[in-house]
TIVEX-326578 format. One record per atom (N, C-alpha, C): x, y negated, z. Coordinates in steps of 0.2 Angstrom, whole numbers, padded with zeros to 4 digits, always signed. Each point is the difference from the previous one (the first is absolute). Layout:
BEGIN
XYZ;...
end
This chain:
BEGIN
-0044-0018-0072;-0003+0002+0006;-0004-0006+0003;-0006+0001+0002;-0004-0005+0003;+0003-0001+0007;-0002-0006+0003;+0001-0002+0006;-0003+0005+0005;-0006+0002-0001;-0003+0005+0004;+0004+0006+0001;+0002+0003-0006;+0005+0006+0001;+0006-0002+0003;+0003-0005-0001;+0006-0002+0004;-0001+0000+0007;-0005-0003+0002;-0002-0001+0008;-0002+0007+0002;-0003+0004-0004;-0002+0007+0002;+0007+0004+0001;+0005-0001-0004;+0006+0004+0000;+0004-0002+0006;+0000-0007+0001;+0003-0002+0006;-0002+0003+0007;-0007+0000+0000;-0003+0003+0006;+0002+0007+0000;-0001+0004-0005;+0002+0007-0001;+0007+0001+0002;+0005-0005-0001;+0007+0001+0001;+0001+0001+0007;-0004-0003+0005;+0001+0000+0007;-0001+0007+0003;-0002+0005-0003;-0001+0006+0003;+0006+0005-0001;+0005-0002-0002;+0006+0005-0001;+0006-0003+0004;+0005+0004+0002;+0005-0001+0004;+0005-0006-0004;+0001+0001-0006;+0004-0005-0004;-0004-0007+0000;-0006+0001-0001;-0004-0007+0000;+0001-0003+0007;-0001+0003+0005;+0001-0003+0007;+0007-0003+0001;+0005+0004-0003;+0007-0003+0000;+0000-0006-0004;-0002+0000-0006;+0000-0005-0005;-0003-0007+0003;-0007+0001+0003;-0003-0005+0003;+0003-0003+0006;+0002+0005+0004;+0003-0002+0007;+0006-0003-0001;+0005+0002-0004;+0006-0004-0001;-0001-0007-0003;-0005-0001-0004;-0002-0006-0003;-0003-0005+0005;-0004+0003+0005;-0003-0004+0005;+0005-0002+0005;+0004+0004+0002;+0005-0001+0005;+0005-0006-0003;+0002+0001-0006;+0004-0005-0004;-0003-0007+0000;-0007+0000-0002;-0003-0006+0000;-0001-0004+0007;-0001+0004+0005;-0001-0003+0006;+0007-0003+0003;+0005+0004-0001;+0007-0002+0002;+0002-0007-0004;-0002+0001-0006;+0002-0006-0005;-0004-0006+0002;-0006+0001+0002;-0005-0006+0002;+0003-0003+0006;+0002+0004+0005;+0003-0003+0006;+0007-0004-0002;+0004+0003-0004;+0006-0003-0002;-0002-0006-0004;-0005+0000-0005;-0002-0006-0003;-0002-0006+0004;-0004+0002+0006;-0002-0005+0005;+0007-0004+0003;+0004+0005+0002;+0006-0003+0003;+0005-0004-0005;+0001+0002-0006;+0004-0003-0005;-0004-0007-0002;-0006+0000+0000;-0004-0006-0002;+0001-0006+0005;+0002+0002+0006;+0002-0005+0004;+0006-0004-0001;+0004+0003-0004;+0007-0003-0002;+0001-0002-0007;-0003+0002-0004;+0000-0002-0007;-0006-0001-0003;+0000-0003-0006;-0007-0002-0004;-0004+0006-0001;-0006+0000+0001;-0004+0006-0001;+0000+0004-0006;+0000-0004-0006;+0001+0004-0006;+0006+0004-0001;+0006-0003+0002;+0006+0003+0000;+0000+0006+0004;-0003-0001+0006;+0000+0006+0005;-0004+0005-0003;-0006-0001-0003;-0004+0005-0003;+0003+0003-0006;+0004-0003-0004;+0004+0003-0005;+0005+0005+0003;+0004-0002+0005;+0005+0004+0003;-0004+0006+0003;-0005+0000+0003;-0004+0005+0003;-0002+0005-0005;-0003-0003-0005;-0002+0005-0006;+0005+0004-0002;+0006-0003-0002;+0006+0004-0002;+0002+0005+0005;+0000-0002+0006;+0002+0005+0006;-0005+0005+0001;-0006-0001-0001;-0005+0005+0001;+0000+0005-0005;+0001-0002-0006;+0000+0004-0006;+0006+0005+0001;+0006-0002+0002;+0006+0004+0001;-0002+0005+0006;-0002-0003+0005;-0001+0005+0006;-0006+0005-0002;-0005-0002-0003;-0005+0004-0002;+0002+0006-0005;+0004-0002-0004;+0003+0005-0005;+0004+0005+0004;+0005-0003+0004;+0004+0005+0004;-0004+0005+0005;-0005-0003+0003;-0005+0004+0004;-0003+0006-0004;-0003-0002-0006;-0004+0004-0004;+0005+0005-0003;+0006-0002-0002;+0005+0004-0004;+0002+0006+0005;+0002-0002+0006;+0003+0005+0005;-0005+0003+0004;-0006-0002+0001;-0005+0003+0005;-0006+0003-0005;-0002-0003-0004;-0006+0003-0004;+0002+0004-0006;+0005-0002-0004;+0002+0004-0006;+0005+0006+0001;+0002+0001+0006;+0005+0005+0001;-0004+0007+0000;-0006+0000+0001;-0004+0007+0000;-0005+0000-0006;+0000-0005-0004;-0005+0000-0006;+0003+0003-0006;-0004+0004-0003;+0001+0002-0007;-0001-0005-0005;+0005-0002-0003;+0000-0006-0005;-0001+0003-0007;-0004-0004-0004;-0001+0002-0007;+0006-0003-0004;+0004-0005+0002;+0005-0003-0003;+0006-0001+0005;+0005-0004-0002;+0005-0002+0004;-0002-0006+0005;+0004-0001+0005;-0002-0005+0005;+0001-0007-0003;+0003+0000-0006;+0001-0007-0003;-0006-0003-0001;-0005+0004-0001;-0007-0003-0001;-0002-0004+0006;+0001+0003+0006;-0002-0004+0006;+0004-0006+0000;+0006-0001-0002;+0004-0006+0000;-0003-0005-0005;-0002+0002-0006;-0003-0006-0004;-0007-0001+0003;-0004+0004+0003;-0006-0001+0003;+0001-0005+0006;+0005+0001+0003;+0002-0005+0006;+0001-0007-0003;+0004+0000-0006;+0001-0007-0003;-0007-0003-0002;-0004+0004-0003;-0007-0003-0002;-0003-0003+0007;+0000+0003+0005;-0002-0002+0007;+0003-0007+0001;+0006-0001-0001;+0004-0006+0002;-0003-0005-0005;+0000+0001-0006;-0003-0005-0005;-0007-0002+0002;-0004+0004+0001;-0007-0001+0002;+0000-0005+0006;+0004+0002+0006;+0000-0004+0006;+0003-0007-0001;+0005+0000-0004;+0003-0007-0002;-0004-0004-0004;-0004+0003-0005;-0004-0004-0004;-0006-0003+0004;-0003+0004+0004;-0006-0002+0005;+0003-0005+0005;+0006+0001+0003;+0002-0005+0004;+0001-0007-0003;+0003+0000-0006;+0001-0006-0004;-0007-0003-0002;-0005+0004-0002;-0006-0003-0002;-0004-0003+0006;+0000+0004+0005;-0005-0002+0006;+0004-0004+0006;+0006-0001-0001;+0004-0003+0005;-0003-0007+0002;-0001-0002+0006;-0003-0006+0002;-0008+0000+0000;-0003+0005-0003;-0007+0001+0000;-0003+0004+0005;+0004+0004+0003;-0001+0005+0005;+0005+0000+0005;-0002+0001+0007;+0005+0001+0005;+0006+0005-0002;+0006-0002+0001;+0005+0005-0003;+0000+0007+0003;-0002+0001+0006;+0000+0007+0003;-0006+0004-0004;-0006-0004+0000;-0005+0004-0004;+0002+0001-0007;+0003-0005-0003;+0003+0001-0007;+0004+0006-0001;+0005+0001+0005;+0004+0006+0000;-0004+0006+0000;-0005+0001+0005;-0004+0006+0001;-0004+0001-0006;-0003-0005-0004;-0003+0001-0006;+0004+0002-0005;+0006-0002-0001;+0005+0002-0005;+0002+0008+0001;+0001+0001+0007;+0001+0007+0001;-0006+0005-0002;-0006-0002+0002;-0006+0004-0002;+0000+0001-0008;+0000-0005-0003;+0000+0000-0008;+0006+0005-0002;+0006-0002+0002;+0005+0004-0002;+0000+0008+0002;-0003+0001+0006;-0001+0007+0002;-0005+0003-0004;-0006-0003-0002;-0005+0004-0004;+0003+0001-0007;+0004-0005-0003;+0003+0001-0007;+0005+0006+0001;+0005-0001+0005;+0005+0006+0001;-0003+0006+0001;-0005+0001+0004;-0003+0006+0001;-0003+0003-0007;-0003-0004-0003;-0003+0002-0007;+0005+0003-0004;+0006-0004-0001;+0005+0002-0004;+0004+0006+0002;+0001+0001+0007;+0003+0006+0003;-0004+0006-0001;-0006-0001+0001;-0005+0006-0001;+0000+0002-0008;+0000-0005-0004;-0001+0001-0007;+0007+0003-0003;+0006-0002+0002;+0006+0002-0003;+0004+0005+0004;+0000-0001+0007;+0005+0004+0004;-0003+0007+0003;-0006-0001+0003;-0003+0006+0004;-0004+0004-0005;+0001+0006+0001;-0004+0005-0004;-0007+0001+0004;+0001+0000+0006;-0007+0000+0005;+0002-0002+0006;-0005-0003+0004;+0002-0002+0007;-0002+0005+0005;
end
């Protein structure tokens, strides 16, 4: 699938109830975690704070989506697929944090990792879990 189609599908995604819940829970989670990262960064080294927040944000995002988004969605498979997709998100965010740490302000790096993981997770969720949005 081309980048153009992925972007088109992401834009199309925002016209359904489940899409609003999917994006809204992710946005809320990212905003809360950004504030928490700012606070935590005052007390411990920024890279360690970033890694802690990434893990915490993946856990809270998984819980929000599992209990708010997926409770009313017809799934093509078991919810176990969402669990491994969340692990892919963790791996992407951790790898990006490790590769780019010290090169970008840590709060911007966190938001960048969230954006990349969101796009990848959306694509995988749409491909594997949802029959339609």
